[in-house]
C-alpha positions in Angstrom: 107.3 31.2 131.0 106.6 28.9 128.2 108.7 28.2 125.1 106.2 28.1 122.3 107.7 26.7 118.7 105.0 28.0 116.2 104.9 26.3 112.6 103.2 28.7 110.7 103.4 30.1 107.0 100.8 33.2 106.7 102.8 36.4 108.4 99.5 37.8 109.7 99.0 34.4 111.6 102.1 34.7 112.8 101.7 38.6 114.1 98.3 37.6 116.2 100.1 34.6 117.5 102.9 36.7 118.9 100.3 39.2 120.1 98.9 36.3 121.0 101.3 34.8 123.7 102.7 38.3 124.7 105.2 37.3 127.7 105.8 33.9 126.7 109.1 32.9 124.4 107.8 32.5 121.3 109.8 30.9 118.2 108.7 30.8 114.5 109.5 28.5 111.5 107.4 28.8 108.2 108.1 25.7 106.7 108.3 21.5 107.8 112.3 21.6 107.3 113.1 24.5 109.2 111.3 23.3 112.1 112.7 20.3 112.0 115.8 22.5 112.3 115.2 24.5 115.1 113.7 21.0 117.2 117.2 19.4 116.7 118.4 22.1 118.4 116.5 23.2 121.0 113.9 22.1 123.3 110.3 23.9 123.1 107.2 23.8 126.1 104.8 23.2 123.4 104.5 22.8 119.7 101.7 24.8 117.9 101.7 23.2 113.6 99.5 24.5 110.8 98.5 21.6 108.4 98.9 23.0 104.9 102.6 24.1 104.2 105.0 24.7 101.8 107.0 22.2 101.4 104.4 19.5 102.9 102.1 18.3 105.6 102.4 19.4 109.5 100.9 15.9 110.2 104.5 14.2 109.0 106.1 16.1 111.2 103.6 15.2 114.2 104.2 11.3 113.4 108.1 12.2 113.4 108.4 13.7 117.0 108.5 10.1 119.0 111.7 9.3 116.6 113.3 12.6 117.5 112.7 12.1 121.3 110.6 15.2 121.1 107.3 14.4 123.2 106.2 17.7 123.4 102.5 18.2 123.2 101.2 19.6 120.1 98.3 21.4 119.2 97.3 22.0 115.3 96.1 25.4 114.4 94.5 24.8 110.7 91.9 26.1 108.7 91.0 22.6 108.1 87.6 21.5 109.9 86.6 18.1 108.5 86.0 15.2 110.7 89.0 12.8 109.3 91.0 15.1 109.3 90.6 16.0 113.2 90.5 11.9 113.9 93.9 11.7 112.3 95.5 14.5 114.0 94.4 12.7 117.4 95.2 9.5 116.5 98.9 10.5 115.8 99.0 12.3 119.6 97.9 15.6 119.3 97.1 17.3 122.5 94.2 19.6 120.5 92.8 21.1 117.2 91.8 24.3 116.9 90.8 25.6 113.9 91.3 29.1 112.6 90.1 31.9 112.6 90.6 31.5 116.5 90.1 33.3 119.4 93.3 34.5 120.9 92.4 34.3 124.4 91.1 31.0 124.3 93.9 29.8 122.4 96.2 31.3 125.3 93.8 29.4 127.9 94.6 26.1 125.9 98.0 26.1 124.9 99.3 27.4 128.6 97.2 24.5 130.3 98.6 22.0 128.3 101.8 23.2 128.4 101.7 23.5 132.5 100.7 20.0 132.6 103.3 18.5 130.5 106.0 20.7 132.9 104.4 19.2 136.1 104.6 15.8 134.6 108.2 16.7 134.0 109.1 17.3 137.5 107.3 14.3 139.0 109.5 11.3 140.1 112.2 10.9 138.2 111.8 7.2 137.0 108.8 4.6 137.5 109.7 1.2 137.1 107.0 -1.5 136.3 108.2 -5.4 134.9 111.3 -4.4 132.3 109.8 -0.7 131.5 111.6 2.4 133.2 109.9 5.6 132.5 112.5 8.4 132.4 110.1 11.4 133.7 113.0 14.4 133.2 114.2 13.1 129.9 110.3 11.6 128.8 111.9 8.6 127.4 110.7 5.0 128.1 113.4 1.8 127.4 113.5 -1.8 128.9 115.7 -2.5 131.6 117.4 -5.4 129.4 118.4 -3.0 126.7 118.5 0.9 128.2 120.0 1.9 125.1 117.0 1.3 122.9 114.1 3.8 123.7 110.4 2.5 122.9 109.2 5.7 120.9 106.1 7.1 122.1 104.1 10.1 121.5 103.4 12.5 124.3 100.0 11.3 125.0 101.1 7.8 125.1 103.9 8.6 127.3 101.3 10.5 129.7 98.8 7.8 129.9 101.8 4.8 130.5 102.9 7.0 133.4 99.6 7.3 134.6 98.8 3.4 134.8 102.1 2.4 136.0 102.6 4.5 139.2 100.1 2.2 140.6 99.8 -1.2 138.7 96.5 -3.5 138.7 94.5 -0.2 139.4 91.6 -0.1 137.0 91.5 3.7 135.5 87.9 4.6 133.8 88.4 5.8 130.1 86.8 9.3 132.1 89.5 9.1 134.3 92.3 8.9 132.5 90.9 11.5 129.8 90.8 13.8 133.0 94.3 13.2 134.0 95.9 13.0 130.5 94.2 15.4 128.3 92.0 17.7 131.0 88.8 18.9 131.5 88.6 21.6 128.8 89.7 19.1 126.2 87.0 17.5 123.6 88.4 14.4 122.8 85.7 11.6 123.0 86.5 8.5 125.0 86.9 6.9 121.9 90.8 8.6 121.6 91.7 6.6 124.8 90.9 3.1 123.1 92.8 4.3 120.0 95.9 5.7 122.1 95.5 2.1 124.2 95.6 0.0 121.2 98.6 2.0 119.8 100.9 1.7 122.9 100.0 -2.2 123.6 101.3 -2.9 120.4 104.7 -0.7 120.8 104.8 -2.5 124.0 103.9 -6.1 122.9 107.7 -7.3 123.2 108.2 -6.7 126.9 106.5 -7.9 130.3 104.3 -5.3 130.5 100.2 -5.3 129.1 97.6 -2.8 129.6 94.8 -4.9 130.3 91.1 -4.2 129.0 88.6 -4.5 131.9 84.6 -4.7 130.3 82.8 -1.7 131.1 85.2 -0.2 133.4 88.5 1.0 132.2 92.0 -0.3 131.3 95.2 -0.8 134.2 98.9 -2.3 133.6 99.8 -5.4 134.8 103.0 -7.8 134.0 102.4 -10.7 132.0 103.2 -13.8 134.3 
């Protein structure tokens, strides 16, 4: 059973979502304010997030999640379909982007796959260390061993990319391998998304001795700065 938070203000859509995820634990929030309250009080497996909400834009909430130490996967569920909106959603760390009206069976499969992959990550080894960086997999938290109290805020996807690379330092991962291992084969995300998230990750790690190095024509690997 997975615990889902659906941030959606349409009663009709919420009725469909409850039926779609029958057998799972479904919680709802019709506004960003209520969603923030629920996220502060509880832990969820995955977040289904509309964009147009009564009190703001769902993308704002997605951008806030790392600061809230919420690294749960996000699926945008919206009536929007334009490419700039999709690009913005994936740049913020969204796992998926599903347009309304949606196929309930497909949405259930996508959601379960994303949540399952995230839970498998949480069950992996508790800590991974590379250079001064420590990845706490139980808490999905990244920090410097020099300042354990200072968290390096990453999105769920940035966290998983770093963990993938950090497990085998100096090993080169192709963009396709990163897509397959982090997003999954069912994802429609392109290899360009890997470059965007790596670029964001590099910026967040620039004050540490850990660097993600690009290998021309191949992919990426994590190395320790000398």
